[in-house]
C-alpha positions in Angstrom: -20.3 16.5 6.5 -22.4 15.0 3.8 -24.2 11.7 4.3 -24.0 10.0 7.7 -23.6 6.2 7.2 -23.3 3.1 9.3 -21.7 -0.2 8.4 -24.1 -3.1 8.1 -22.7 -6.6 8.4 -24.3 -9.0 5.9 -24.5 -12.8 6.2 -21.2 -14.6 6.0 -19.4 -12.1 8.3 -19.1 -14.8 11.0 -17.5 -17.2 8.5 -14.8 -14.6 7.6 -14.2 -13.9 11.3 -13.9 -17.6 12.1 -11.5 -18.2 9.2 -9.3 -15.4 10.5 -9.4 -16.8 14.0 -8.5 -20.3 12.8 -5.6 -18.9 10.8 -4.2 -16.9 13.7 -4.5 -19.9 16.0 -2.6 -22.0 13.5 0.2 -19.5 13.4 0.3 -19.4 17.2 0.6 -23.2 17.2 3.5 -23.0 14.8 5.3 -20.4 17.0 4.6 -22.6 20.0 6.2 -25.6 18.3 9.2 -23.5 17.4 9.4 -22.3 21.0 9.1 -25.9 22.2 11.8 -27.1 19.8 14.2 -24.4 21.1 14.5 -22.5 17.9 14.4 -19.1 19.6 16.9 -20.1 22.2 19.7 -21.1 19.8 22.5 -18.7 19.0 21.8 -18.8 15.3 18.0 -18.3 15.1 17.8 -18.0 11.3 19.5 -21.3 10.5 17.4 -23.0 13.1 14.2 -21.5 11.5 15.2 -22.6 8.0 16.0 -26.1 9.3 12.7 -26.4 11.1 10.7 -25.7 7.9 11.3 -29.3 6.8 10.6 -31.0 10.1 7.4 -32.9 10.5 5.3 -32.5 13.7 3.0 -35.5 13.9 1.3 -34.3 17.0 -0.3 -31.3 15.3 -0.8 -32.9 11.9 -3.0 -35.7 13.3 -0.8 -38.3 11.6 -1.0 -36.6 8.2 2.7 -35.6 8.2 2.6 -32.0 7.2 5.7 -29.8 7.6 5.7 -26.4 9.2 5.8 -24.7 5.8 2.3 -26.1 5.0 0.9 -24.9 8.3 2.2 -21.4 7.6 0.8 -21.4 4.0 -2.6 -22.7 5.2 -2.7 -20.1 8.0 -1.9 -17.3 5.5 -4.5 -18.5 3.1 -7.2 -18.8 5.9 -6.3 -15.3 7.1 -6.4 -13.7 3.7 -9.7 -15.4 2.7 -11.2 -14.5 6.0 -10.1 -10.9 5.7 -11.5 -10.7 2.2 -14.8 -12.0 3.4 -14.9 -9.5 6.2 -14.2 -6.6 3.9 -16.6 -7.7 1.2 -19.5 -8.6 3.4 -20.0 -5.0 4.7 -22.5 -2.6 3.4 -22.7 1.1 4.0 -26.2 2.2 4.8 -27.2 5.9 4.7 -28.9 7.0 7.9 -29.3 10.8 7.5 -28.1 13.4 5.1 -26.6 16.4 6.7 -26.9 19.9 5.3 -25.0 23.1 5.9 -27.3 26.0 6.8 -26.4 29.7 6.7 -28.2 31.5 9.5 -28.6 35.3 10.0 -29.2 37.3 13.1 -32.2 39.7 12.6 -30.6 42.4 14.8 -26.9 42.7 13.7 -27.2 40.8 10.4 -24.3 38.5 11.4 -24.2 35.3 9.3 -22.8 32.0 10.4 -22.9 28.4 9.3 -24.3 25.4 11.2 -24.7 21.8 10.3 -28.2 20.1 10.5 -29.7 16.9 9.3 -32.1 17.1 6.4 -34.8 15.3 8.3 -34.6 17.9 11.1 -35.1 20.7 8.7 -38.1 19.0 7.1 -39.6 18.4 10.6 -39.3 22.1 11.4 -41.3 23.0 8.2 -38.4 24.2 6.0 -38.7 25.8 3.3 -42.0 27.4 4.4 -40.7 28.2 7.9 -37.5 30.0 7.7 -36.6 30.6 11.3 -35.1 28.3 13.9 -35.6 28.0 17.6 -34.0 30.6 19.9 -30.3 30.9 19.9 -27.7 33.3 21.0 -25.9 35.3 18.4 -22.2 34.9 18.4 -21.6 38.6 17.6 -24.2 40.7 19.4 -25.0 38.1 22.2 -28.7 38.5 22.0 -31.2 35.7 22.1 -33.2 35.6 18.9 -34.7 33.4 16.3 -32.2 33.2 13.5 -33.4 33.3 9.9 -32.3 30.6 7.5 -30.7 32.3 4.5 -29.5 29.2 2.6 -29.3 25.5 3.0 -26.9 23.4 0.9 -25.1 20.1 1.0 -22.0 20.2 3.1 
């Protein structure tokens, strides 16, 4: 089990998410323009796609005159930069460390292993107190207070 961690999002995570969303919207606009031009309805889709890479759509370029190729490149760059920011702006924060504990039944001497957090063991008074709260033994089925034989990192 080891260390229990959570992912903490640092500042800039919203920027990466917004760049990814803008890139995806840009790709959806390109697909919509292809659909509107009838590229997907033609019998030879590949030749229509290659011919449409050089066509200029003034209504989505705001008069700049960019081709579909530039929109695809810009969208890929925005998605890759946004994804990189999303991956790099995370931080793993350790919450608790979990330990494996070997317990022993005082009656039948049966040993088994359980997982506990280190803070839980310290709160019980371990290593001075070497017994746990009442549990049922898996072998003899008696209720008892098992003894802690050994605690180690899982």
